N, C-alpha and C positions, 0 to 999 in steps of 0.2 A: 504493500500500500504506500510505502514511502516513495516508490518510483512512479506508480501509476495513479495515485489518489484513490478516493473512495470508489469511484466507478470502476477503475481497474481491479481493485481488490474484490469487489463483488463479482465481476466477470470471471476472474480467475477461480474463485470459489465455486461459482456456478459450473464452470467447465470441468473442474476436478470432480465435482459431485455427480454431474448428470451426463457427461460426455465420455463414456469409456472408449478406449481406443481399439477395442476389438472390432474385427471386420464383420461383414455380413449385415443383413437387413435388421431393422428395428420394427417389431410388431408386424413382420411379414412384408414390409415395404422398404424401398430404398430412398424415398423422399423424406422430407422432414416435416410431417404434418403436425407434429406436437411442439408446442411453443417452447418448452424447456430446452429441447435440443437445438431449436432454431436460435434461441438466445445464446446458447453455448458457442455456436459457430459465429454468430454476430459479434459477440464480445471478443472472440479471438481476432477477428478482423479489425474491430475497433481499436484494439490495443496497438495495431500496426498502422492504422490510417488516421486516427483522430489526433490531430496535433495538440489539441487542448489538454490531452491526457499526458503529454510529455513535458519534461522539464528541458527546454531548449535554451542553450546559452549561445548568443550571437545569432547570425543569420547565415553562416556557412558551416559546412562539415566536410570532412575528408572522405572522398570516395576511393577506396583501394582498388586500383586497376592495373597492377603490375603483372608481370608474366607468372608470378607465383599464384596469383589469384584467378587467372584465366580459367584454370581447370574447374574451379568451383563455379565461376560464372557460366561456363559451358554446361555444367551439370544442371544448373538452375534453368538455363535456356531449354535444355532437352525436356525437363519436367513441364515447362510451360508449353512447348510445342506439342506435347502429348495431351495436355489438359485443355487447351483452347479449343481444338475441334470438338471435344466433348461438350463444352459449354455452348459452342455454336450450334450443335445439332439438337440440343435439348430444348424443351419448352422454356420460355422466358421466366426469370425470377424463380428458378428451380435449382435446389442443391440436393446432393446425395451424400450418403455417409462417407463415401470415398473422398469427398472434398476435404474432410477433416484431416485425413492422412496427408493429402497434398499440402495442407496448411502447416502441418507439423514439419514436413520436409523443407518447406520454404523458410520457416523460422530457423531451422538448423543451418541452412545455407546462409541466411542473413547473419547469423551469429558468427559463422566461420569467416565471412567477408567483412565483418565489422560494420554492417549497414545499420545505421540507427533508424529507429522508428520515425524520427523527424524527417530523415531523408526520404523515406518512402511516402510520407504524407504530403511532402512538398512544403513543410513548414520552414525548412532551410534548404539552401541550394548547394549542390556539390561544388567545391572550390576548384576542381580540376577536371571537370567532365568533358567539355568541348564536344567533339563529335566522336567520342570514343565508344567502343562496343559496350563498355560498362554503363555509360549514360543511357544507351538504348535499352539495356537490360533493366536499369532502374525504372525507366518509364513504363516498360512492359509489365514489370512487377507491380507498379502502382495501379495500372489499369486493371490488372487481374484482381487485385485486392478490392478495388472499387466495385468490380463486377460482383464479387462475393458479398460485399457489404450491402449493396442495393438489393440483392436477392432476398435478404432477411430483414432489411430495414427500408422498405419501399418509399417511405416518406422522404428519405434523404436522397432519393435518386436524382432529382433535378440538380441540386447543388453539387453533389459529388461529381456528376458528369460535366457540368459547366466549368468547374475548377480545373479540369484537365486540358482545356483548349489552349491556354497560353503555353503550357508545357509542351504540347504537341507542335505548336508553331515554332518553338525555340530550337528544335533539332532539325538538321538537314534531312529532308525527306528521302532524297536519293540514297544517301548512306544508310538510312534506317531500312529502306526497302531491300537493300542488298546485304544487310547484316546478318540475316537469319533469325533475328528476334521477331516474334509475332506481335509487334507493336500495333500495327494497323488492323490486323486480323482480330485482335482482342478489342480494339476500339470499335470495329464494325459490329461485334457482338453486343457491346455496350450500347451502341446506337440502336441496334435492333430491339433491345430491351427497354431503353429509356427515351426513345424518340417519340414525338407526337404521332409519327407516321408508322408506328410499329404495327405488326399484323394482328388485328383484333381477334381473328380466329385462333391464333396461337395463344393469345392472352386468355381467351375464354376456356380453351382446353387446359390451360395450366391451373385454373381454379381461382378461388376467392382472393388468395394472396396476390396473385399476378394482377387481378383486376384492380385491387387497391393501389398497386404500384402504377398501373396504367393511368389511373385517375390523377395521381400526383404529377405526372408529366403532361397529361392532357390539358391541365389548367395553365401551362406555360403560355405566355403571350406569343402571338404570331410574330415571326421575324419581320422587322421593319423593312428590310430589303425586299422580302417577298411581297409585302403589301404595296410597295412602291412600283412594282413591275407592271407594265402595261403591254398591250399588243400581243405579238406572237410569243413573247417570253412567258406569258401566263400559261399557255398551252404546252410550250416546250418543257417548262419546269415539271408539270404533271407527268408528261410522257417519260422524260428522262428519269425522274424520281422513281416512278413505278418500275421502269425497265431495269434499273441497276439494283433496286432492292430485291428483285426477284432472284430466287436461288439459281434459276437457269435463264439468264438474260436472252439467250439466242431464241428462246421460244416463248418469251413473255407475252401474255395476252392482256392487253390493257383494258381498263374499265370501259372506254368508249370506242372499242374496236381494236383490230389487229393492225399494227404498224410494221412494215417490213424492216428488216435489219438495214437495208440500203437507205431507206428514208431516215431511220434513226441515226445512222452514221452521218448523213448529210446535215441533219439538225445540229449534231455535235460540232461539226466543222464550222457551221455558221456562227454559233455562239462562241466558239473558241477563236474566231477571226482568222482561220487558216485557209489558204487557197481560195480566197474570196473571188479572185479573178476568174476562176474556173466555173463559178456559179452564176455568171451573167448578172452580177449585182449592179444596181444603179443607186444613186443617192438623190433623195428628194427632200428639200427643206420645207417643213410644214409649220403650222401655227403652234404646235406643241414641242417644237425643237427639231433638231436634225436627227432623223432616224435613218437607218440603213434599210434598204428594200432589196429582197432577193427574188429572182424570177424562177418559177418552177413549172415548166411545161408539163402538160398532161396530168396535172394535179389540181385538186380543188380543196377549198376551205369550207367547212360546213357551217350552218347557222347564220341566218341573216341578222345583222345588227339592227337594221331598221327596214322600212319599206324600200323597194327597189329605187335606185336613183332615176332621176328624170332622163327621158330618152335624149340622146345626143351628147351626154356628158363624156368627156375624155378620160383617159386613164389618169392623167395628172390631176384632174379635178376630183376624181374618185379618191386618189391618194391624199389630197388635201382634206377631203371630208373625213377620211379615216383617221387622220391626225387629230381631228377634233373629238374623236370618240375613244375614251380610255379602253373600252373593251374590244375595240376593233383589232383583230389579228392580221388583217390584210385585205386584199381585194382579189376577187376571182372574176375573170373575164370569160364569159361563155355565151352560148346561143340564147337569144331572147325566147322565153317560153311561148310568147304569142307570135313571134316571127323568127323562126330558126335561122334565117339567112342573115340576121343582124346580130352582132356581138355587143353585149352590154356588160359593163362592170357592176359589181355589187359588193357592198361591205360585209365582211364575214367575221363571226366570232372565232371560227377555227375549230369547230367540233363536229365532225372529225377534222384532224389537222393534217393537211398535205396528203390526203388519200388519193389513190389512183383514180383518175377521171375516166369514166367510160365514154364521154362525149368530146374528148380533146380539149377540155378547159385549160386555161393558163392562170396560175395564181401568183400573186406578189405578196410575200410575207413582210411584215413591218417589225423591225428589230430596233429597240431603243435601249440605250444604256440607262441605268437607274442609280439613284442614291437615296438615302433615307431623308434627304433634305428637300427633294423636289420630285414630282411625279414622273417626269421624263426629261432627260437631258443628254446632251453629248458630253464626252469627257472634258472637252474644252470649256464647256459652260458650267461645270461643277464648281461650287463655291470653293474658295481657297482653303486648303487643308482638308478637304473632304473628297476622297477618291470615289468613283462610282462603285456601287456594290459589286464585288468581284465574283460572286458565287456562280453566275452562269458561265463565265469564261473559264473559271477554275474547273468546273465540272466538265466542260467541253474538252479542255486540255488533257485532263486525266482520262476521260473516256477514249480519246484518240490514242493516247499512249497505250491503253489497254488493248484496243483493237489492233494496233500494229503488232502486238505480241501474239495474235491469234494463231499464227503459223507455228508457234512453239519454238522460235529461234531467238536467242538472246541478242543476236546482232540487230534485231528489229527494235530493241529497246531504245526509247528516245528520252534520255534523262533530262535534256534541255527543256522539254515540255513540262516535266515535273518541277524543275527549278523555276520556270516561269509561273507556274500555278502557285507555288508556295510564295514566290515574291509578290504576286498580286495580293495574296491574302495577308501577308505580313505588312505590306504598304498600307492596305486599308485598315488593318488593326491598329497601326500606329496613330491614326487619327480618329478611330472610332471610340476610344475610351473604354469605359467599364462594360459596354454592351457586347464586347467581342465574343465572350464565351456564350452568351445567350443567343446572339444572332447566328453564330456559326453552328450551334447545336440544333436549333429548332427550325432552320431553313429546310424547305422541301427538296432543295438541290442535294443530291446524294454524295456529298464531298467525301465523307468518311467511309461510306460503303464502297466508293470507287477505289479509294486507297487500300481498303481491305482486299478487294478483288485483285488489285494490281500486285499486292504483296503475295497473295496466294498464287497468282499466275507466275511470278518470278520464282517463287519457291518450287513450283511444279516444273518450270523450264529447267532450272538448274539441277533438279533431281535426276535428269537424264544424263548428266555429265559423268563420264567415267574417269578413272584415275589418270588416264593417259591423254585425255582430251582437255583442251581449254574450253571455257564457257561458251565462246563464240562458235565452237565446232560441234556443239551438242544440241541440235534442234530436237524438239519433240517429234517422234515419228509421225508421218502423215496419217497412218491408220489410227494412231492413238488419239490425235486431236479430232479426227472424224468420228470415231466411236464415242468419244467423250460428248461431243455435241449431240449425237444421235440418242444417247442414253440420258441426256439432260443432267449430267454431273457438273457441279461447279468445280473450280480448280482444286480446292482443298479436299473435297470428297474424292476426286479422281486421283490425286496424289496418294491419299490414304489407301484407296482400293488397289492401285497398281503396285504400291510398295508391299501391300499384303500378299498380292499374287506372286510377287518376286520372292517373298520370304517362303512361300510354299515350296518353291523349287530349290531353295538354297541348301537344305540339308543333304540333298542327294547330288547336287551339282558337282561337288568336289570329291565324291567317293567313287571308287572303282565299282563297275556294275557287278563284279564277281565277289565283292567283299561282303562279309556278314553285316557290316554296318549299313551298307546300301540296301540289303534286303530288309533289314529292320525298319529303315526309314520309309521304304516303299510300302511296307505293310501298314504303316500308320495312315497312309493316304488311301488305302484300300483300292489301289489301282492294280488290276490284274497284270501280272508280269507279261503276258502275251500282248497286251495293248501297249506296253511301254517300248516294245522293240521297233515297231514300224507303224506308219500311218499310210494305208493304201486306199486312197479315195481318188476318183477320176475327174472331179469337177469342183469348182469353187463352192457350189451349193452343198455338195456332199461333204466336202472338207470342213465347211463352216458348221454343218450339223454334227460332224464327228468331233470338232473342237468343243462344241457345247456339251456333248455327251461326256467327254473326258473331264471337262471342267466341272461338270455336275458331280462326277465321282470324286474328284479331288476336293471340292468344297465340302461335300457331305462327309468324306472320310476324315477330313481335318476338323470337323465340328463347326464349320462356318455356315452350314445350312442345316436345318431350315432357317428362314429369316426369323420366325417367331412362332410360338404356339398359336394356331389360328383361333383358338377359343379362350385360352387363358394366357394372354401376353404378360411378359414380365413387367413389373412395376417400373423398372428403369429403361424400358423401351421408349425412346424419345419420340418415335414417329407414330406409334399406335394411338396415343390420345388425340393427335392432330387428325388422323384419318377417321377416327370415330366421332369427330365433331361435326356431325351431319344431322340435321333435323332437330326437333325439340321434344323433350320428354314430357309425358303426361304427369308422371310422379317425380317430384324433385326432392322429396323429404321422407319422413318416416310416419307421416299421418295417414293411416290406412282407412280413413273414413271414406269409403268408396262413393257413397251417395253424395257427400259434400264435394269431393274432387270431380266427379262427373258433372255435377251442376256447374261448378266453376269453369271447367274446361269447355263445356257446352256454351256457356255465356261468352267465353273468350273467343270462340270460333263460330259465333252466330253469323255466318255469312253463307250465301248460296254456294252450292257445290261447284257451279260453273264459273265462280268468280276467280278460280285459280287456273293458271296455265298448267299443262301437263308436268313440266319439270318442277313447278312449285308444289303440285300435288304429291309427286314422288318424294320430295324433300319432307313434306309434312308427315308422311307415313314412315319416316325413318327414325327409329328410336335413338336417342343420344346415349353415347357410352357403350354401345353394343359392339363387340369385336367382329361378329359375323355380318359385316356390312354388305357384302355381295349377296348373301342369302336374303337379308332383309330388303335389299333393293329389288330383288326378283319377286319377293312376296308382295311388296308395294305395287309393283307393276301388275301382278296377277289380280290383286284386289281391285285395282282401277279397271282392269279389263272385264271382270265379271260383274262389277257393280251394276252396270246397265242391264244385265240379265236378271238381277235380283230386284232392283229398285224401280220397277214399273209402277209401284204404288206403295203407300206407307204400310209398314208392318208393325207387329207388336213387340214381343220380347226377343232380344238378341243376346247371345252368350259368347264370351271370349275367355280363353284360359289366362290366368295369372293377373292380367290387368286389361281394361277395355280400351287400350291405346288405339288399335286399328278401327274398332267399332266407332268410337267417338269421332275420330278424324275422318273416316271414309263414309260413315253411314249416319252422320248427323242429319236430323230432319227426316230420316227414313225409318229408323228404329224408334219406337216409343219409349222403351226401357232398355238400359244397358246393364246386363248382369255379368257377374264374374264367377269363375270356378277355380278353386285352388286345390292342388293335390295334397292329400293327407294320408300318410303311410303308417300302418300299425307297426309297432316294435314290441319285442318281448317285455320291455319295461312299461310301455304305454299301449296296450292292446286296443284301447278304444280310439286311438288316433286315426284309424282307418274308417271309423264310423261316419256316415254322412251327417251334415249339419247345414244350417243356413242362418243368415241374419238379414233382416229387411230394414232398409233405411227409409227415411222420409222421401217422399216423391217416387217411391216404388222400386228403387234399385235393390237388387238382392245379391248377396255374397254367399255362394254355395261352397262347401268343401266336402271331399270324399275321395273315392278311388274308383277309377273307371273299370278296374279288373274284377270287381266282385259283384255278386247279385245285389241289385238295388244300390250299387256303389255311388250313384249320383244323388240319391235321396230326393229326386225331383219327380213331380207328377208327369204322367204321360202327356204327349202332345202339348208341350209348354212353349217351345221356341219356334220362331219363324226362320231364324238364322243362327247357326253355330259356327264360330270362328275357332278352328282347332289347328293352328300351324305349329309344326315341329314339336309334336307331342308323342306321336305314335312310335317313334324310334325308342322311346323310354317305356313302352307298354309291353309286358311279357305275353299277354293274351290279346293280340290285336283284333282278332275276329270277334271275340266276345265283347271287347270294348266298343267296337263299331256298332254292334247290335244294341249296346247300352245307349249310345248316342241316338240311334234311330228311334229308340223307345220314347225319348223325350222330345223328339222333333215332330212338328206338326206335319200333316199331310200337305204336300206341295212346298214344304220348307227346304232350305238349302244348308249344306255344310261346305265351308271353305277349308280345305285340308291341305297340309304340306308336310313333307318329310324329306330328309336327305337321302341321296343315293350314294354320295361319296362324302364322308366326314370322319374325322378321327373319333376314337372312343371318348365319350364324355358322360360319365355316370352322373345324372342329376335327378335323383341319386343313382339311377340305373340306366343302362344303355343296352338294348337288345337287338334291334333290327335296322336294316337299310332297305329302301324300297325302289324298285324299278317302276316305270310307268305301267307296265302290265300287272305288276304286283298290286299297285294302288287300285287299279280297276277291279281286280279279283277281290280285294278286300271290300270294296263298296258293293259289288254285285252279290257277294255272299250275304250281305245284310239287307238285300232287297232295294238298294239305291240305284238310281239312274246316274250314269256318268255323263255330265253335261259338257265338261271341258277338261282337258289335261294339258299342262304346260311343263315342259322338261328342258329348261335352258342350260346352256353350257357346252363346252367342247373340251378336248384334252388339254389345251393350253390353259383355259380358265380353271378347270378342275385341279390340275396339278399345281398351278400357281397358287390357288387359294389354300390348298393343303400345305404349301410351303410357307404360308403366312403373308401372301400378297393380298392386301386389303383393297377396298374399293378404289382408292385413287390410282392404283396401278392400271386400271382398265378404263377404256372408254365406255360410254353408256351402251353402245351397240354391242361391244364385246361381253359386257356383263349380263345383258338381257337377251341375247340372241339364242334362238332355238334352232339347232342344226337339223337339217332334213335327214331322215333315216337313210342308211345305206340301202341300195336296191335289194329287195327281198326281205328286209327286216321291217319291223313295225314301230320302232322307236329309236331315238338317238342313242349312240353308244356310250357317251360320256357326260350325261347331264349331271350337274352338280346337285340339283334338287328336283323333286317332283311335286307339282302343285295340281290340285284337282278341285273342281266344283261338282259336288254330288247333290242330287235332288231326291227327296222322298216322293214317290208317285202319289198324286192326288187320289183320295179315296173316291169311290163311286158316288158317294153322297155329295162330296164337294164338287165333283164333276157335274 
């Protein structure tokens, strides 16, 4: 306590008492949902980053950076290069137990290097840092600790992030990028977590804690530079911001349409001011200042600013009119709708922005430099001491640098563009005063994300260098960069994947094929010896298939496949929660008053069924947090398909297993009452658990419980229901034919059963698992109980089924791939590899009803 004060003493006691250093999960999970352990790691970070808790003497400290210390610095760098990708891949504001181990190692390295806590926090400056590798390491360490701090103390996220900006501007970016320290990669992760433009879907998937952190940064004021932008910059900012924040920029789909990579690169060159002569630019002086205009043949700007201009106005007059409109992104010249032989200019908002024109239109985009002191101005007219806001040009320069490296050759690196970008930002910061950190952090221009991408690209490119090659002689192989783009990997993920694949071959690469060690290493990969001797395939297609088959064996044999358990994903699986964030759950808590919840849900969704588009309806029928998302998407599609067959008129009681999610969402206004059935199994200790029972709520909703497999197991009067929803139940029933007759007993004549069961799925006892069903088996089950088979749907093929069994969830597939039903092979009566079987059964109407 003498060193850290009362706060430090409490933190240390808390950590010693409630944060044991043993590995493994806590309460079966790897996250930190319990506040005591969150406090433990938070306090550990605070002791490193909170300058107020340190006794600092003076404003300088010695940073040990001699040859004797470099080994320790490199060890620290390796730890960080291993940890940063884990933070990058996981949900925002999320920590795992392993992070405490990392923190312990960092503290040990800091102690060995004599790094004071004040140095890490930025409370004092190193007196001999310069552009040394150790200064880069100190900044990377500081960013990492801030990341861990804001993960557990979200209210401090804005201030912790803003304080880093001056430190980042102070170091030479080119040297940092080539140093191997993951400075900008860590900074990009921090931006992804604490920027107002963070991915809201990821935040929602991360839970309540992340949403609280998001609220802390969402209330930051808008960047003054962004607010001052007018014309085409407004649209360019949104396009480029979304483009480079996407994990796969080459295939980014923007909110207002798809923009080609060529158009995106053109926009970046314009805002960077590079090769302007090649873009047929002209300059026009208008009433709002001197703005640059660029000509774009066969392109159009969407969205009329105002009514069409008067007939006979020239292009220059249209440009002058555009200058008087802040929201005007430019002018499009195209055929007059009333007279196609006449070309007329029109002022445009730019949404969509420079899209390909089907009618040969020509557009002129308006580009104006901005500063926070005036709405639109040229650099020459900016007040003394106040440079124009540099964010657009900085983003353009960094994006161009990154694109030039797309071929994977370090010879294409343009450090001068990075130097120009940093110089622009530093010059602006010198006159911007205290708002530097805030402005640079909250801008929509993706400055830090671009630097992170650039650092990852340089790391990837240099990873192809061998010991005998210089950096400029080691380009990324063409097949590698092409495959990377096709698979949608960013540079960091591709580097990790290729290094992992290289490590698979490493144990056997240096061994003689006749040595016992080689045979032992081969056995670990489970690759048959006969396959290792030769590859005999006669075409590129067959060799590619052979490559996949052998890679499949190699990855399974080494434990790298399957991706995840398709039903019970691990709690530290970063991607699974994101992929399950589809649709809304009916039940969000533990209040199982079904009558109350059904009334509330019905009130919330009191809209006509035809008010939703088909994609919206599919999303509404997707349960939140369910790992079997492909199965549930197929079920949603089938329910929508058969609803029109059932809902020709209002019906009475409807029953669904476990919770009335699908009934309320799909049959609102059709069913008069929504009932629920829950499974109750007898045990030796509780033999009465299997006995049927019921509870009736106000307004008529009933909750039944019992067992389908026993006589009178439902405990429900005959001819009660017009519709029974029974999806993914019968694989868990040991007497399916008897159970189906039990359902028919309580179904009204003319009533329907929506039924589903898997054909391919892993064993999952819930609590038991007995059968899988083919389409023909489902028909036999129904016909044995006297039901008519109205419709059968068996979607899936070998690719989908095998992929889902490996843990490939819904985002891996297009809608068509997930929902397509394959035509049976000639001579057969059903598809060969359906993932699931869905059926609509009908109880024949009685003669009296007829």
